[in-house]
KELONU-249751 format. One line per 8 residues: number of its first residue (from 1); their letters; for each residue x, y, z of C-alpha. Coordinates in Angstrom, 1 decimal, m for minus. Example, Ala and Ser with C-alpha at 12.3 -4.5 7.8 and 13.67 -1.06 7.14 Angstrom:
1> AS> 12.3,m4.5,7.8  13.7,m1.1,7.1
***
This chain:
1> MLYHKNTG> m9.8,m7.9,m30.5  m10.1,m8.9,m34.2  m7.1,m10.1,m36.2  m6.6,m11.1,m39.9  m3.8,m13.0,m41.4  m2.9,m10.2,m43.9  m2.8,m7.6,m41.2  m1.1,m9.6,m38.3
9> MPEVKISQ> m2.4,m12.3,m36.1  m1.7,m14.2,m33.0  m0.4,m18.0,m33.5  m3.4,m20.3,m33.4  m2.9,m23.5,m31.5  m5.5,m26.1,m32.2  m5.9,m29.0,m29.6  m8.2,m31.1,m31.7
17> TKIKPRYS> m7.8,m31.2,m35.3  m10.7,m33.2,m36.3  m14.0,m31.7,m35.2  m17.9,m32.3,m35.5  m19.2,m28.6,m36.1  m22.5,m27.6,m34.7  m24.3,m25.5,m37.2  m26.4,m22.6,m35.9
25> IHAQDEAV> m29.9,m21.9,m37.6  m28.2,m18.9,m39.3  m25.4,m21.1,m40.8  m27.9,m23.6,m42.1  m30.0,m21.0,m43.7  m26.8,m19.4,m45.3  m25.9,m22.8,m46.7  m29.1,m23.2,m48.7
33> KDIYNIIE> m29.0,m19.5,m50.2  m25.3,m19.1,m50.8  m24.8,m16.9,m54.0  m22.8,m19.5,m55.8  m24.6,m22.8,m54.9  m26.2,m24.7,m52.2  m23.6,m25.9,m49.7  m23.3,m29.4,m48.4
41> LPYEINLA> m22.2,m29.0,m45.0  m19.6,m31.3,m43.8  m20.2,m33.7,m40.8  m16.6,m33.5,m39.9  m13.9,m30.9,m40.4  m10.1,m31.5,m40.4  m8.5,m28.3,m39.1  m5.1,m29.4,m39.9
49> DADIFEVE> m6.2,m28.7,m43.5  m7.8,m25.5,m42.7  m6.4,m22.0,m43.6  m7.3,m20.0,m40.6  m7.5,m16.3,m41.9  m9.4,m14.4,m38.9  m9.1,m14.8,m35.1  m11.2,m12.9,m32.6
57> TNGKKIVK> m10.1,m12.8,m28.9  m11.3,m11.5,m25.7  m8.1,m10.6,m24.0  m5.7,m13.6,m24.5  m8.5,m16.2,m25.1  m9.5,m17.0,m28.6  m13.3,m16.9,m29.0  m13.8,m17.1,m32.6
65> IAFRVEYD> m11.8,m18.4,m35.8  m12.6,m17.8,m39.4  m11.2,m20.6,m41.7  m11.4,m21.9,m45.2  m11.2,m25.5,m46.4  m11.2,m27.1,m49.8  m14.8,m27.5,m51.1  m14.4,m28.5,m54.8
73> EIFDLCFA> m12.3,m27.4,m57.7  m13.5,m23.8,m57.9  m14.5,m23.1,m54.3  m13.3,m23.1,m50.6  m15.9,m23.4,m48.1  m15.5,m20.6,m45.3  m16.6,m20.8,m41.7  m17.0,m18.4,m38.9
81> MLIPSNRV> m16.7,m20.8,m35.7  m16.9,m20.3,m31.9  m14.2,m21.6,m29.9  m14.4,m23.8,m27.8  m17.8,m25.0,m28.6  m17.4,m25.6,m32.3  m20.6,m23.6,m32.9  m20.6,m22.5,m36.7
89> KTVWLNEK> m22.0,m19.0,m36.8  m22.2,m18.9,m40.5  m20.7,m20.4,m43.8  m20.1,m19.2,m47.4  m18.3,m20.2,m50.4  m15.3,m18.2,m51.7  m13.5,m18.6,m55.0  m10.1,m20.1,m54.6
97> IDNHDTLD> m8.8,m17.3,m56.8  m10.2,m14.6,m54.6  m7.1,m12.7,m53.3  m9.1,m10.3,m51.1  m8.2,m7.1,m52.7  m11.2,m5.4,m51.0  m10.2,m6.4,m47.4  m11.2,m3.5,m45.1
105> KTKYD> m7.9,m3.4,m42.9  m9.5,m0.9,m40.6  m11.7,m3.7,m39.1  m8.6,m5.3,m37.6  m6.3,m4.7,m34.6
***
């Protein structure tokens, strides 16, 4: 099941706040061809500072989260990450002012 914070999402409890992400080949490729800029991928992420906006579950277990962290004064860095492996499927930059007017709510439970 897929949930978004704008359509209703289960509470996410993070056991570890500082993580060392494991970037997939796809995430690394996306980092160098992002539409806004080449992304410098962080070695460590503090999930306490993250804005989790999407959660995927298989039953009651969370298997993926999507979140954003501050990147610079204009952009946030967004991640889609598998849980509990901390494997990052993909990354992208999103403007801080983007308020998601185009969100397709039909994708979410």
